[in-house]
N, C-alpha and C positions, 0 to 999 in steps of 0.2 A: 535655656538649652545647656549652658555650662553647668548649672546646678544639677540638671538631670544627668549629665555625663558623670559628674562627681558621685552622684548617688548610685549610678549603675556600677561604677568602679568599686565603690564601697561594698555593694551587694555581692559583687563578683569575687571579692577577696575571700580567702579560705577562713579568715577569722570571723566573718559575718555570722555564719550559722552558729558556731559556739557562743558568740556573744549574745545572740537572741535567746538561745537555749538557757544560758546562765541567768539572764534577766527573768525569763518565764519561771525558771526553777525557784529562784529566790522569792518571786512574787507569790507563787502558789504556796510554798512552805510558810511564808510569813502570814498569809491569809488564814491558813489552817491553824497555825500555832505562832502567835506573835513573839513567843520566846525565842524563835529562830534567830532574830536579830538582836537578842540581848547581849550585853557586854560579856557575860560569862560564856555564852555559846560562841560568840565571835572569837574570844580568847582561846577557847578549846580548839576551834578550827585552825586558828593561826599557829597553834603549837604543833599540830600534826602535819599540816599541808606542806610546809617547806621541805621536809625530809623526802617525801615522794616527789616533790617538785624538782629537787636537785637531780634525782635520778632521771626524771623525765626530760630535763634540759639536755643532759648528755645523750639520752636515747634519741632525741630530736635530731641532733647533729648526725648521729650514726645512721638513722633511718633515712635521712636526706641523701646520704651517700649510697643508699640501696642495701644496707645491711641492718641487722638488729642483734640484740644481745639478750639471751635468756638467762645468763648467769648473774645478772645484776642483783637479784634478790639474795642469792647466796653470798655474794661479795658484801652486801649490806650487813649480813649477819656475821660473816667470818672476820672481817677486819677489826671490829671492836673487840672480838674475842682475842685476837692476836695482841692488840694494844694493851688490854687489861691483864692478860696473862703475863706479859712481860713485866708490867708494873707490879702486879700482886706477888709475882715470884721474886721480886727485887733483883731482876736481871738488869734493868736500866730504869731511867726516869720515865715519867709519863710522856714527856716531850719526845724522847728517843723512841718510845713505843709507838707514838703517833707517826713519826717519820718512817719507821719500819713497816707499819701497817699500810701506809700510803705507797711505799716502795713495792710491797707485795701486790697491791692493786695494779701498779704499773706493769709488773711482770705478768699478771693474769691477763690484763688487756693486751699486752704485746703478744702473748701466746695465742690468744683468740685471733688477733689480726694476722699473725704469721700463718696459722693453719688455714685461714680463709684465703689469704692472698697468695701464699707460696704453694700450698698443697691443693688449692682450688676446691676445698671442701665447703659446702654450703654453711653459712653462718648459723642456720638453725641447728644443724648436727653438731658443729663445733661447740657452740655455747651451751647446748643441752648437755654435752659431755662435761664441759667445765662446771656447769651447775652442780652436777653430781659429785665431781671431784672436790670442789670447794666446800659444798655443804657437808660432805662426808668428813673432810678434814676438820671442820669446825666441831662436828659431833664427836670425833675421835679425841680431839684435844680436851674437850670438856666432859667426856663421858656422857654426853647428851643432856647435861644439866646447865642451867644458867650460872654465870659467874656470881660469886657472893657480892654483897654490897661492899663498897669500898669508901675510904676516906682519903681525899687528896686536896691539897691547897694549891695545886698547880694553876697558874694564870691561864693555862690553855683551856680550862673548863669554862671560864667566863668569856674567853675570846670566841669560843665556838657556840656556846649555848647560854651565855649570860642573859639575864632577863631584866626588863625595866617596864615601867607602867606608862601608858598613854591614856590619861583619864582613868577609867576603871578597867581597861583592857591590858592584860599582861602580854608583853611582846618578848619573844626570845630572839637572841642574836641570829639564830638559824634563819629567821625571816629576812634579816638584813643580808645574810650571805646569799640567800635565794635571789633577792633583787639584784645584788651585785653580779652574780653569775649570769643572770638573765640579760643584764645590760651588756656585759662583755661578750657573751656568746651571740646575742642578737646582732651586735656590731660586726663580729667576725663573719657571721653567716650572710649578712646582707650588704656589708660595706667593704669587705676585704677580698684580696686575691684568693686567699685560702678558702673563703666562702664560695667563690665561684668554682674553685676546684671541687668542693664538696658537692655542689649541685650538679656540676658536669659529670662527676663520677657516678652519681645516682641516676642521672637522666639518660646518658648513653656512654658507658665506660669505654667502648672501642673508639668512639668519636673523640672522647676526651683524651685518650692515649695518643691519638693521631695529632692532636693539637698541643701535645707536650705536657699534659697534666700528669702528674705523678700519682696515678690512681692508687697503687698499692700502698705507698707511703701515707697518702691521705687517709685511707681506710684504717691502717694500723694506728695512726695517731688518734683517730676517732674511737677506736676500740679502747685505747689507753684512757682517753678522756672519759668515756662512759664508765669504765671500771673505777677510776679515781673519784668521779662524782658519786658513785654508789658507795664507795668506801667512806668518803667524807660524810655523806648522809647517815650511814650506819653508825659512825662514831658519834655524830651529833645526837642521834636517837638514844644511844647507850648512855650518854652523859645526862640527857634530859630525864630518862626513866631510872637511872642509877642501876642498870644491870646490862650485862652482855649475854644475850640469849642466842645460842647457836642456831635456833630455829627462827630467829627474827628475820623478817623479809620474805618468808615463804609466800609464794603467790604474787609478790610484788612485780615480777617481770611482766606478767600478763596485764596487770592493772596499769602499769606504766605505759605499756604499748597502747592500751586502750586510750589513755589520756592523750598521748601524742597523736593518735589517729583521729580522735574526736576533735582535737585542736586544729586539724586541717593539714597535717604533714602527710604526704603521699606514702602509702604503705610500700610501694615499689620504688621509691626514691625519686630524686630530681626536684622535689619541692618540700621545703620545711618552713615552719613559722614558730619562732620562740614565743611570741605573744599568744598565738593560738594554743600552744602547749600549756601556758599558764592558765588560760581559760579552761582547757581540758582538765587540768589539775583541780581547779576550783569547782568545776561541774561535778566531778566524781566524788571529791571529798565532801562537798556540800550535800550531795545526794546521800552519801552514807550517813552524814550527820542528820539530815532532814527526815529521812524515813524512820530513824529511831525516835525523833522528837514527836512525830505524828502518830506513832504507835504501830508502824508496819514492822513485822518481824525482821530482824537483821539478816536472817537467812535468805530473805527475798532480794537482797542487794544485787546479787548476780543477775537476777531477772532484769532489773532496771539497767544495769550496765549493758547487757546484751541488747536490750531494746534501744538504748541510746546509740550504741555503735551502729546498729542496722539503720536507724533513722538518720544519723549524721552522714553515713556513707551514701545513702539515697539522696540526701540534700546536697552533698558535695558533688555527686554525679550530675544532678539536675542543674546546679549552678554552672558547672563547667560546660555542659552542653549548651546552655543559653549563652555563655560567654563566647564560646567558639562559633556559635551561629550568628552572634552579633545582635541578639534580641535582648 
């Protein structure tokens, strides 16, 4: 009876559906093309996934509070442009450029949060406007062209995206950062007072206010966190590919939201899961990787994303209904 109860609780968890989907996905792709689990393919996947994963972690925290941010893709592309422009123009060192880029991300996040909490403008409209402002600024600074390749011996490069080998698999430091951020944010969300504030803000903001939760401050802090995570991910990407493209990150906002929702975070707030988000990141990045390996046109990727989102939403709804009914 106890084992059955544990099994029922596991099935009822929001991470259960994404976990099963990930296992099925990996099994199917491996059967169709065994190269899917080759060390080269795993290394390629682990190079790209951490960057979107970092953005998704910040978005998970924000969506749990009942808000979301459409400007993360623009911040992803803009902040490395700022950092490398400062360095290439010999205005300051790369380390100073990094600090300035992150500080700008803080300002962007604060502006998003201020408009949403003080002026009571929906986050959809605020962050859509910020998306256009930030992307436009990046294009203006660069005249629409990627930054030229650069040479730098700064230790910052190795710290953010240094690489090492585990067997035949190349691992970048960005993966270590992703794991570190996931552990910290997972603890905050599930084990801290601030995590309770986040979930209360998303579940019922008026009730949370009545209980003394600082809803506005909580949401502003989360907008800042989301922008900073997007900035760090963008800088990591620019170091890895040795270019700062002002168009980098286009469309990432919707893909990241899809990852978070597929992972089991409630779209309307009140419930979030860091583990589920990581599963969502793996599901979509492996999907993109797998359909190329098995010969499906890359343009069909959005079809698969849409189908997965619809399927996972139906599964989450069914599991919640069963959980609430006690069956």
